[in-house]
Kinemage of the C-alpha trace (Angstrom):
@kinemage 1
@onewidth
@group {chain A} dominant
@subgroup {mainchain}
@vectorlist {calphas} color= white
{ca met a 1} P 8.515 -9.520 -15.382
{ca ala a 2} L 8.966 -5.890 -14.637
{ca thr a 3} L 11.338 -4.967 -11.962
{ca leu a 4} L 10.808 -2.032 -9.469
{ca ser a 5} L 13.673 0.414 -9.428
{ca leu a 6} L 14.700 2.640 -6.583
{ca ala a 7} L 13.951 5.772 -8.833
{ca arg a 8} L 10.397 4.416 -9.376
{ca ala a 9} L 9.890 3.588 -5.796
{ca asn a 10} L 11.166 7.080 -4.738
{ca lys a 11} L 8.964 8.405 -7.460
{ca met a 12} L 5.823 6.951 -6.064
{ca ile a 13} L 6.556 8.170 -2.583
{ca arg a 14} L 6.739 11.966 -4.127
{ca glu a 15} L 3.589 11.519 -6.090
{ca ala a 16} L 1.860 10.125 -2.906
{ca phe a 17} L 3.041 13.193 -1.088
{ca thr a 18} L 1.865 15.423 -3.745
{ca lys a 19} L -1.602 14.061 -3.605
{ca ala a 20} L -1.657 13.982 -0.067
{ca lys a 21} L -0.958 17.810 -0.246
{ca glu a 22} L -3.495 18.526 -2.821
{ca leu a 23} L -6.218 16.609 -0.606
{ca asp a 24} L -5.012 18.265 2.358
{ca leu a 25} L -4.287 15.099 4.170
{ca lys a 26} L -3.071 14.921 7.742
{ca pro a 27} L 0.783 13.802 7.623
{ca ile a 28} L 1.214 10.196 5.849
{ca ala a 29} L 3.956 7.739 5.797
{ca val a 30} L 4.339 5.625 2.595
{ca val a 31} L 6.144 2.215 1.936
{ca val a 32} L 6.960 0.689 -1.372
{ca tyr a 33} L 7.563 -2.864 -1.298
{ca asp a 34} L 8.554 -4.890 -4.490
{ca ser a 35} L 6.501 -7.803 -5.999
{ca gly a 36} L 8.618 -10.392 -3.673
{ca gly a 37} L 7.702 -8.569 -0.782
{ca asn a 38} L 10.809 -6.613 -0.042
{ca leu a 39} L 10.905 -3.077 1.307
{ca lys a 40} L 12.277 -0.991 -1.546
{ca ala a 41} L 11.623 2.375 -0.015
{ca phe a 42} L 9.969 4.408 2.716
{ca gln a 43} L 9.354 7.905 3.877
{ca ser a 44} L 7.124 9.697 6.583
{ca gln a 45} L 6.051 13.226 6.303
{ca asp a 46} L 6.951 15.581 9.107
{ca gly a 47} L 4.143 15.446 11.993
{ca ala a 48} L 3.279 11.683 11.115
{ca ser a 49} L 1.777 9.767 14.059
{ca ile a 50} L 3.750 6.907 15.548
{ca asn a 51} L 3.675 3.347 14.094
{ca arg a 52} L 2.786 4.587 10.547
{ca phe a 53} L 5.241 2.406 8.854
{ca gln a 54} L 4.055 -0.770 10.601
{ca ile a 55} L 0.485 0.034 9.637
{ca ala a 56} L 1.264 1.240 6.190
{ca ser a 57} L 3.482 -2.134 5.929
{ca gly a 58} L 0.695 -4.457 7.134
{ca lys a 59} L -1.562 -3.077 4.505
{ca thr a 60} L 1.065 -3.944 1.736
{ca arg a 61} L 1.504 -7.315 3.243
{ca ala a 62} L -2.367 -7.952 3.025
{ca ala a 63} L -2.317 -6.836 -0.630
{ca leu a 64} L 0.484 -9.049 -1.698
{ca ala a 65} L -0.546 -12.098 0.492
{ca thr a 66} L -3.911 -12.204 -1.298
{ca gly a 67} L -2.641 -10.763 -4.737
{ca thr a 68} L -5.166 -7.829 -4.577
{ca gly a 69} L -5.461 -4.584 -2.931
{ca ser a 70} L -6.133 -4.308 0.868
{ca arg a 71} L -9.596 -3.171 0.496
{ca trp a 72} L -10.504 -6.841 -0.401
{ca ala a 73} L -9.057 -7.885 2.789
{ca asn a 74} L -11.036 -5.452 4.781
{ca ala a 75} L -14.267 -6.943 3.108
{ca gln a 76} L -13.055 -10.372 4.030
{ca ala a 77} L -12.708 -9.118 7.669
{ca ala a 78} L -16.644 -8.693 7.712
{ca glu a 79} L -17.411 -11.842 5.748
{ca arg a 80} L -14.975 -14.470 6.794
{ca pro a 81} L -13.219 -13.174 10.080
{ca his a 82} L -11.587 -16.644 10.270
{ca phe a 83} L -9.841 -16.325 7.191
{ca leu a 84} L -8.419 -12.991 8.191
{ca thr a 85} L -7.283 -14.516 11.746
{ca gly a 86} L -5.545 -17.294 9.772
{ca leu a 87} L -3.912 -14.818 7.216
{ca thr a 88} L -2.576 -12.636 10.160
{ca ser a 89} L -1.087 -15.812 11.857
{ca val a 90} L 0.715 -17.052 8.858
{ca ile a 91} L 2.217 -13.619 7.568
{ca glu a 92} L 5.085 -12.312 9.355
{ca gly a 93} L 4.457 -8.943 10.898
{ca gly a 94} L 0.815 -9.533 10.147
{ca val a 95} L -1.730 -7.600 7.935
{ca val a 96} L -3.777 -4.475 8.170
{ca pro a 97} L -7.042 -5.170 6.484
{ca val a 98} L -8.225 -1.966 5.781
{ca pro a 99} L -7.974 0.296 2.421
{ca gly a 100} L -4.640 1.809 1.879
{ca gly a 101} L -2.205 -1.127 0.636
{ca val a 102} L -2.287 -1.093 -3.266
{ca leu a 103} L -1.027 -3.381 -5.798
{ca ala a 104} L 0.994 -1.570 -8.897
{ca arg a 105} L 0.392 -3.593 -12.038
{ca asp a 106} L 2.236 -3.459 -15.387
{ca gly a 107} L 0.379 -3.570 -18.626
{ca lys a 108} L 0.333 -7.218 -18.514
{ca gly a 109} L -1.167 -7.481 -15.262
{ca asn a 110} L 1.930 -8.517 -13.480
{ca ile a 111} L 2.426 -7.267 -9.900
{ca val a 112} L 5.328 -4.775 -9.932
{ca ala a 113} L 5.032 -3.276 -6.546
{ca ala a 114} L 2.786 -2.732 -3.538
{ca val a 115} L 2.345 0.771 -2.227
{ca gly a 116} L 1.027 1.200 1.542
{ca ile a 117} L 0.207 4.552 2.744
{ca ser a 118} L -1.162 5.155 6.602
{ca gly a 119} L -1.767 8.765 8.094
{ca asp a 120} L -5.172 9.852 7.119
{ca thr a 121} L -8.567 7.953 6.714
{ca ser a 122} L -8.065 4.647 4.973
{ca asp a 123} L -9.842 5.693 1.784
{ca asn a 124} L -7.829 8.869 1.683
{ca asp a 125} L -4.413 6.781 2.107
{ca glu a 126} L -5.827 4.597 -0.764
{ca ala a 127} L -6.457 7.487 -2.986
{ca ala a 128} L -3.018 8.710 -2.456
{ca ala a 129} L -1.603 5.521 -3.369
{ca val a 130} L -3.571 5.014 -6.380
{ca ser a 131} L -2.416 8.325 -7.355
{ca ala a 132} L 1.134 7.604 -6.712
{ca ile a 133} L 0.812 4.249 -8.867
{ca glu a 134} L -0.859 5.683 -11.824
{ca ala a 135} L 1.652 8.460 -12.099
{ca cys a 136} L 4.250 5.957 -12.521
{ca gly a 137} L 2.667 4.830 -15.648
{ca leu a 138} L 1.263 1.586 -13.793
{ca ser a 139} L -2.418 0.173 -12.976
{ca ala a 140} L -3.607 0.553 -9.623
{ca asp a 141} L -5.347 -2.652 -7.854
{ca ile a 142} L -7.297 -1.590 -4.717
{ca gly a 143} L -8.969 -5.004 -4.177
C-alpha cells in the first residue's frame, strides 16, 4: 500500500489553495490525513473563520470511517439518519456528513489519504479537494 509523505500532503494543501484562488472561494482550511486516520498536515488561509479545522477534520473522519467520500454520508443523513447518529457516536471527534471530505486512492484503489476542506460551500470545498488530489496523481473518491 502507498504511504503518504509529508511532501505530498503539503503539495495537496498548496494545490487546494491554488484551486480556491482560481474559483475565488472564501478563505479555506485544509486537512490531510493518512489512510489510518492520522493527521499529516493542516493549513488555514488568512481570514478563514473559526472552527474550520474541526469541520474539515469531521469531513475526513466521515470519509475514512465509511470508506468513501463524505458526499455519501451526506446522502445517508437524509435517507438513514439513525446510521449517521450511530456513526457520530462511535467516531471520536464526530463526523461532518457534507461534501468536502475526499478520499485519495492510488492506481490499485487503495486509500492513501483523506483531504478535508472547509470554508466555502461544501460543493466548492469538495472541488478544491478533488483538484488537490488529482494534482498529486491520485484518484479522488467523493462518495
